Structures are given as C-alpha cells and as structure tokens.
N, C-alpha and C positions, 0 to 999 in steps of 0.2 A: 849743608853738612849732614852726614848720615845720622848723627845723634838727634837731629831735629825732626826725624821722621818716625812716625808710629805705624806699626804693622799689626794687623789682627791675624792671629794664628789659632786654629782649632787645637783643642787639648791633645788629641792623639798625635798631631804633627809636632807640637811642642815637646811632648814626652819622648817621641822618637829621636828628635835632635839632641835634647839634653842627655838622654840615656846614651846615645852614640858618642857624645863628647866624653862622658866619664869612662865608657868602655874603651875608647881610644887611649885613655891614660892608664889602662891596665886594671881598672876596677871590674869586679865580677858582675854578672848580669843582675843578680839580686841587689848588690850595692848600688849599681847604676840606676836601677829601677827605683830604689828608695830615694836616691838623690833627686831623680826627676819628679817623683811624687811630692817631695818636700818643696821643690822649686815651684811646682804647680800651685800648691797651697799658699805659698808666700805671695805669688803673683795674684792669685784669686782674691786674697785679702788685702791687696794694695800695698804690700810691704816692699817698697822699691829698694830698701837698703840691704835686704838679705835674700835676694832672689837668685836665679841661676847665674847671672853675671857675677854676683858677689861670691857664690860658691866656687865657680871656676877660677876666679881671680885669687881667692884665698888658697885654693889648692895649688895654684901656680906659685904663689909667694912662699908658702910655708908647708905645703903638703907633699903630694907624690913626686913632684919635680925635684924637691930637695931632701926627701927622706923623712919629712915630718908626719906623713900619712902613708900607711902601707896598704896598697890595694890587696884585697883578699885576706887580710889578717884575721886570725881566729881569736875569738874572745876566750879568756881563761876565767872561769867562775871559781873564785877562791872559797876555801872552806871557812864557814863561820859557825858560831854557836846559836844563831838566832834564826828562827823559822821565817820571820817576816822581813829579813834584811839580807840582801845579797851584795857581795863585793866582787867587782870584776876588774881584771886587768885587760884593758882594751887593746894593748899591743899596737897602738897608733892606728886603729881601724877608723874608717870614714865616720865622722861624727853623726851624720844623718842616719846611717844604718844602725849605729849603736843606740841612738835615741829611740828609734822606733822599737827595736828589740827590747830595750830596757823598760819602756812603758808597757809593753806586752807582759813582761815578767812581773812588773808592779801590779798590774790588774789581776793577774792570777793569784798573787799573794793577798791582795785586798779581798778577793772573793773568799779566801779561806780564813784570813786573820783580821779583816777589817781595814788593814793598811799594809802597804808594801813599799819597801825602799830598795833602790839599787844605787850603789856608789861605784863610780867608774874612775879609775886612774889610768894614765897613759892613753889619752883619747885625743882625737883630732876634733877641732871645733865643730859644733852642730848648728851654728848660725842662729836662727830665730826660734827661741824657746817657746814663744806663744803658739807656734804651729803644732807642736807636740801636745801641749796641754789642752788646746782646743779640740784636737782629735780625740783625746781621751774623755774630755767632758761630754762630747756628743754621744759617747757610749754610756753615760750615766754616772761618771765618777768625778770626784774632786781631784785635781791634779796640780802638782807643783814641780818646778825644776829650777835649778840655778847652775851656773858653771863659772869657772875662771876663764877669762877671755884669752884670746890668742896672744896678745901682747900687753905689757904694762904701759898704758898710754894716759893714765889719769894721775894727776898730782894730788896727794892727800891734802885735806883742809889745812891751811897755814903752811903747806910745804912748798918745795921748789922743784923736786925731781919726780918724774912719773914712776910710781912703784905699785900702782894698782891697775887692774884691767877695767874695762867698761862694765864687766861683771853683772850680767842681767839676772833679774828674778822674774819668774812667770807663773801666774796662778790662773786656773780656769775652773768655773763652776757649772754644773749641769742645769742651766736655766733655759735650755732651748724650748722646753714644753711651755714655759711661762712667757718667754720673750721672743722666741723664734731663733735664738742664738745663745751660745754660752757666754756668760760674762767672763772676760779675759783681762786680767790686770798684768800687764807686761811692761817692764821698764828696765832700761840700762841705768846704772848708778852714776854715770857721767851725765852732764847736761844734755848732750846728744851722743848718739853712737858714732864711732868713727866712720861707719858705712854712710851715715847721713852727711858727714863732712865730705866724703868722696862723691856722694850724689850731688851736693850743692856745687862742688868744684866742676863736675861734668856739665851741670846746667848753667854755670856762670853766675851763680847767686852769691849772697853774703850770709854769713852765719848770724844767728841771734846774738845779742849782747851777752857777756859773761859766760861764754861757751868754751873758749879755748885760749891758749897762749902760744906765742912763737918761741923760737929756740932761746931767746933772751929772757923768757918768762913774762913778757908783756902781753896783755890781752890783745887779741886780734879777731877781726871779723872776716878776714880774707882766708878762705879755705886753703889756698896755696901756701900760706905761711904757717899753718898749724903744725906745731911740734908736739903738743900735749893737750889733753882735755881737762876741764874742771869738773869736780863732782857736783851733781845737782843739789840744791838746798844746803850748800856749804857742808857743815859738819854732819848733817843727816845723810846725805848721799855718800859721804866718806865712810860713815859707819856701816851703811848697807853694803857698800862695796867690800869693806873689810870682812864682813860676814862670809862672803864667797871665798875669800882667801883662807880664812880660818877653817871653814868646813873642808875646803880642799886640803889644807894642811893635816887635819885629822884623818883624811883619807889617803895620805901619802903623797900629796901634790908637792911639786918642787917650788923653787923661789920664783916669785912673779917677775922679777927683773931679768931672769934668764930664759923665760918661756919663749920658745921659737927664736932664740938668739944664740945659735951654736957657737958663733965666733967669740962670744963673751963667756961661755960656760966651760968649766973644767970637765975633764973626761968623766963620764958616768953620771953627769947631772941630768935630772929629769927636765925635759923641755916641753912636755905636752900639757894639754888642758886636763881639767878634772871636772866630772859631772856628778850632780846629785839629782835623783828623781824620787818622787813620792806620789803614790796614788792612795786615796782614801775612799772607802765605800761610804756613801752618805748614811746608810743605815747604822754604821758603827758609831755615828755621832748623836743619834736620836736619843734624847733623854725623856723629854716630856714637853708638851706644847700648850700654850694658853688657849683656853676655850675649846679644848678637844680638837684643835686644828691638826691636820696632817702636816708632815714635814714640808711638803710642797706648798701647802697653803700658808704655812708660817713664813717660808722664804718669800712668797709673793707679798705678804703683808709688810715685811721689812722693806722690800724694794719699793712698794707703794708709799711707805712712810718717808723713805729717803727722798723720793722724787715728788713728794707732795709739798704743801706749805709754800707754794710759789716757785718750787723748783722743777716744774713740769717740763721746762725746755732743756733741762740738763741732759747731757749724754751719759750713757753708761759705758764703762770700759769694755771694749770689744764691739761696740755698736758700729763704729766707723768701718772696722774690718768686715763685719757681717754685711753691712750695706754694700761695700765694695764687691763682696762675693755674690750678693744678689744681682748686682749690676752686671757682673761677668756672666752669670747664668742666662741673663736676659739677652745677651748678645751671642747668638748662635750657640745657646745652651752651654755657656762656659768658655767662650773664646778668651784668649789671653792676649793682652796688649804687649807687644814686643818692641822695645826701643833698641835700635842698632843691632838687630839679630841677623841681618842679611849676610854680613861677612862671616859670622859664626856658622850659619846654615850652609853657605857655599863650601866652607872649609870642611865641615863635617860630612856633608853628602858626598863630596869628592874624595873623602878619606885623606885629606892633606893634613900633615902635621903642622905644628906651629900655631895651635889654637890659643896660645897663651895671651894673645892680644885681642881675643874675642870681645865684642862689645854687646853682649846680651843685656837687654833691659826689659823688664816686665812691669807694665804700668796699668793701674786700674782706674776706671772712671770714679769720680767722687767729688766733683767741684761743689756740689750742693752742701756736702759735709764741711768743706773748707769754709764756706760762707757762714755756716752755723757756728763754726769755731770762732770766726771773726766777730760774729754777733755776740757770742758769750764773752769774748775778750773785751769788747767795748763795754758791756755791762759790768764786767769786773773792774775795768778802768774807772768807771763812775764810782763803784763801791769803794775802791782804794782811795780815790781822790777825796771823797766825803769822809771816809774813816780817818784820814790823816789829820782832819780838823785844822787844816791850814787856812783859816778864814781871814782874808786880807782885803780891806776895803780900798787899798791904795794901788796895789799892783796885782796882776793875775797870779794865781797859784798854779804852778805848772808841775804835772807829773810826767817825768821823762819816759821814754819808751822802756817798758818793763815786761820781762817774760811772764806770761800767765798761761794757765790752762793746760799744764802737762809738760812732757818732754819728748825728745825724739822727734819723729816725723810729724807729730800732731800738736806740737806746742804753738802758742801764739804770743802776741805782744799787745800791749795797750799803752796809749799815751792820753793825757787829758789836760784840760785847762779850765780853771774856775775863775769866773769874773764877777765882781760885785756889780749889781744892777741898781738897787735903791734900798732905802730903809723907810719903814712905815711905823707909826706909833702903835703900841699895844697897850690897852687899858691896864693900869696898874692893879685894878681890882681883880684881874685874873690871877694875880699873885698875892692876894690877901693883904695888899698894902693899904687898902682903904681909900686911896686917892687916885686921881687920874692926871698926873703931872706930865706925862709923856717921857718920863725918865727910863721907861722900858721900850726898846725898839726891836722891830723885826728886820733883820738884815738879809736881803734877798740876793741869792747868787744863781748863776747859770753855769753848769759844768758841761763841757763838750768833750766826749771821749772818742778816740779812733781806735778800733780793734783791728789787728792784722792777723790773718791766718795763713796757712800754707798756700803756696801758689799765688801769692800776692792778693789773696782775698781780703777785702776791707769792708768795715762797717762803721758808720758814724752815728753816735747816739747823743742826745741832748736831754738834760734833766735839770729842772729848777728846784731849789730848796731854800729854806731860810733858817736862820738861827736867831735865838732871842738873847739879847744882851742889854747892857746899860746904854742909854741914849747919850745925849749931850750933858754938859755940866749943869 
C-alpha cells in the first residue's frame, strides 16, 4: 500500500510541491508560501496530525472548495481605542497566513507597549498553534494563542451532544539560549485531537481508552466509529475548552454547533473560526530577582528546580518536537519524511486538478523519544499502583490500562499488578512498644508495571516495597 511507504524529500522540493498545491486552489503566492512554510515546520517538529496533508484535507472539506476559506481575502483592521490591541475581520482568509501576520503585529506592539494582542473574527482554521508560538519564542518573546476549532466535536463534561471544538491552547517561552529550544506547552482540550483520530485510522491502530464515543454515545476505541470526542481530565478539559468559546464570543464568534455547518445554519450566521494571539516582551514582566540574578538566570534556576529532586529524566514540553527537528536537520540538513506524497506530487507537477484525495503525510524520526515516554509511563504506573494503597495479601492488585503522560500524539498508558510475596517480623521496640512479640509485620510486595508509548513502544519495570502492619492474632 502507498501509505506504508516513507519517502525523503528535501525542503525546497517539499515547499515547491505544497506551494503549488495551494496556488492550484487559487491562493496567492504569499498565502501559498506561508502555508508551505507552516507545513514544513509541522513536519520538522514531528506533528503528523497537522501537516500539509491535514491542511489540504481541511481546505477541501471546509475551505476554498466550499466557500469557507476565500483565497486572496484582504484583512480588515477594525478601529479600537487601545494601542496594544488590534481587532481584525479576517474575511475567511487562510488561517496560516492570518496567524503569521497576526504574530508579526503582536511583536511590533510588544516592542512598544510590552504586550500586544490581536483578535481575529471570521477566520479559517490555522491548524497547529504550537508552530506559531515556537516561531515567536525563537525571536525572544513569550507567545500565546488559542482558537475555536473548525467543528464542534467534543461533548461537554456530563453531556451527550458535541457542542465544543477541540479548542487548543498554545504557549511558548524563549528558553532556547538555556535549553537549545523554546519550551512549548501545546494541547487540545479534548483527550486527543480529531487529526490524531484520523491518523490512527490511516495507520490501522486503536484509540487510547476514554478518548471518544460513537453515535450512540458509547465509548469506542475504533477510530472508524468515532462520532464525538471526550474532554481531557473530565471537567478540567471541559472548562479549558469553554474558555476558547467564551473568548471567541467576546470577539464576535458565532455558535460552535453551527461552525462550518452551513446546512444547519440560518442565513447570515457566522460559520468561521475565531483566533486570539498575544505576545509578551519578557522585559515587561521583570520586577526583581532573588540574589541579584538576571531574568535568564532566574528562569534557569526555576527549570533546574523543577527537573531536580529525582526528576532528572522528565521531559520538558517542546523537547520531543525539538528533538524531531534536530533529527530532521541531520538528514540532508532538514529533509522531510513524506508519507503517501507520490500521488500528490504527480498531480501537482503535471498540473492535474482533483488533488482533493491527495495523501500527503510528513513524518519525523523520534522512536527514541517514544521509548522514553514508555519508560516514564511505566514509572508512573508503579507510582499510581503504590499510591492507591490497595495492599492485598490474597489476590493481586491490578491497575488496568490507564492514560498517563499527556495528551494528543504524545500520550501513553500504564498498567500494573502488585503481588504479595512474604511477610517478616518487625521488632516492636521500633515502635516504642517495649516488647518483641512479633505482632508487627512487614508485608512485602512486588509491583510490575508496563508502560506503553506511541508507536507501540513498551517498557516493563519492577519494584519491590513493603508496608508495616499488625501481624497475626
């Protein structure tokens, strides 16, 4: 099958093909170039769910093909009373182009005022918010963005009907001088993004538990049966997703259940996404630092403290993506892995229309990171198993497969089983009882945990422990 084949393509060839694909659909040279640049960054950082394949597919379903995105649209900058805030009417312009331009405007305002905000209504989806904030963080700023997703696909906590988008939040911090890469905290407010479901469907895999429901509202792990997604962390993910809808509402956004669903919408209803961008100049936050440290030294001390105390093997947000980018540069100085691009390349080069079924897929190397995730998941499984305090000397205490370690493409799962091994006497004098009757016993257990990461990465860990309790009669 074509999808089982991986092709390596130099960046200039990749950009030429992706840009030609967007130009073929009527987008301007600048818009198409921005779309190609974004696709390159997503693939470089190993973001399979929001690369060129996803961009072209999204445009086909909801964009230029059906009128949800207008190639060459001009942005209208609306009048406001605030020097550090701009409000834009995107007029359904391509989301990638809007995002890059909005971040440039935010940086200009941050240089003058310490912070800059751009709010955009009537926009087409910009895909992976992490790419934009990472780009800004590399230039020395703190950056944030959120958006309302293309469709309402998430069921609210304790609800039955999908009324929320996957509604991502993306933060990035300029830590590249300290770590070699910006810390990027980027998450969808659903357990996984719908793009992840589509990726797993293409790859023939199963979804993690507690991810999605079918049309009857029953939980399913079969990506082909998914009708709606669940919020991550139950009420917490629901609340974070609601933030996007409320911020969008303050900016003029329409009803989430009507977005990109013209057949259900009354005439004049808003059907497009809503974007929020903010850039903060780090100097604007500086107040005073302990020990006469500089701001950079203070940030470094905080990171070292978080990763100290036995946490040295923990990953920082953005580390996996940064490692994927480093791996890409090491392969022909930034070659991009393309899955299923042959059909798209032939159609584009020959100028043939009908690229709506193109199967572009950009994949980055990173198996070592997946095994690290599995390692951490196994350690977490042991911690959870012990913390549950389910100590049973008669039957094993079983921790069923449990999602751990994040969400989206980089989540993992852990399962564990604790078994009683033996009990040994403990001198009662250790507990100031003054006698040594054997009434205090140490009960020894072994816990074996299996951590699973992306790409079927697995790690098995074993740990022994004991608890002290009363012995026999």
